[in-house]
N, C-alpha and C positions, 0 to 999 in steps of 0.2 A: 504493500499499500503506499509506503514512505521511501522513496529512493533514497533520500539523504537522511540519517539518524544522527549526524554529530552535533546538531543545535536544534534547540527547540524553543517556540516563542510562548510566553504566558501573559495574558491580560489579565490583572488581578483587579477585576472592579469591586471588589471590597474596599479598596483604597479611594478616597476622594480623588476627583479629576485634577487638583493641584499638586498631585503626588507623582512621582515617577512609577509608574504602574504597569508598564509594557515591557517584560523583561525577554532578552535573549539570551539563553543559557548556552555555552559552549561545553557540552557533554565530554568532549576530548581533553580540551584544555582547563576546565574547570572553573572558568569565569563566567561572569554575566555583564551584559549591558542593558541600561535601563533609559526609558524613554517615557516622555508624557503621551497619553493617548486619549482621546474623546470618548464618550459613549454616546448613545443616540438620545435625541430630544425626547422621543416617546418612553424612553427608560428613566427620564428625569423631567417630567411634565413642567414642576416648579422651578427648575434651574438651581437647584441646592448645592450642585456639584458632587452630589453623590448618585450612584445607579439604584433605583428603587426597584425595578422591575426588568424582566427579559421579555421579549416576544419573537416570535418567530413569522408572525402574519404580515402578509404583503401590506403596505402603506402604513404599518404601526409606527414608524420612523424611531424604532428601538434596537437596542443592541441585542443579540442572541449569543445564548450559552453554547459550549460544547466545542468539540475537537473540528478543525478546519484545516485542510489542506493547501499549502501555499501555491499558486498558480504562476501563469504568465504574467510578465510586466507589459503594460501597454501604456498608450498616450490616451487620455480620456478627458472628460469636462474638468477634472481638477488636475489636470498635467499628468505627471507620471503616477501609475499606480501598480497595484498588484492584483491579480483575482485571487479569489478564495472560494473553496468548494467546502460546504458544510456536510458534516460527515455523520451527524447524530440527529434523532427526529426532532429536537429543539433548534436546529439551526439549519435543516436540510432544503430551505428556501433561499438560502445566501446568494447563491448564483441568481436566481429570478430576481431577488431584490436588489443586486447590484451591490452587494455588501463587499467592499474591497479596504486595500490599506492605501491610503492617500495622504498627501500632505495638504495642510490647512492653515492659514493665517490665524485662526482663531486659538491654535495650539501653541502657545510660546509662553516664555517667562515673563514677557510684557503683559501678556493679556492676565496672567495670574497677579502681577502687581497692581494692575488697575482694577480687576473685579475680584481677584480673590479665588478664581477656579477658570479653567479653560471653557471655551465654547463647546457646543454640542453639534454631533454630527446627526444625519438621517440613518444611522445604525452602523456607518463605516468605523473601521478603526482609523481615524484621522490623527496624523503625528504632525510634529512642527516640520514645517517646509525644508528647513535647513538641514535637518536630520535624517529626512526620507533617503537620500542616496545610500547613505551608511546603513540604515535599517533593512533596506531593500538588498544591498550587497550581501549582508549577513545572514538575511533570511533565505533569498534564493528560491528557486523552484522546487516543490516536491518534500517540504518539511511540515511539521507540526506545528499548529497554532492553537493553544487551548484557551479559552475565554471563559471565565466564570467569578463568582464571589469567593476567592480562595481564603483559608484561614490558616495561620502559620502553625497553628497545633502547641504554639507555646503557651505556658500556664502563666 
């Protein structure tokens, strides 16, 4: 299923949007890179900065939980972006909903400084534009991205 198993991406939507909550973990080298990432407007209707709920429904504008397979990089309405295939029942509409990884101006330290949080997407994994090339280079096609509200297990 996954051609490449050296790195995985984890989107921890248990953290607020102002925190680095998108992690690419190098399973061989044992280190990680972390990034800001948006959640969908439909997952945070009051724009609190915290993901409230997931949805897989078309037009929900929400983030979806579960495992994704990273796909091709293409040029779209947001510039360079990476396609994602949802592998679980709770995210299997990802391709139909055009849920992708792309850069966005509303994902930045400046946005956090002004608003205390980053902006929201329509369900996509939007990251800071200047970090997109690095992130797409690390992820590449054929790797696992897992998104959910994760807990550390720490007491």
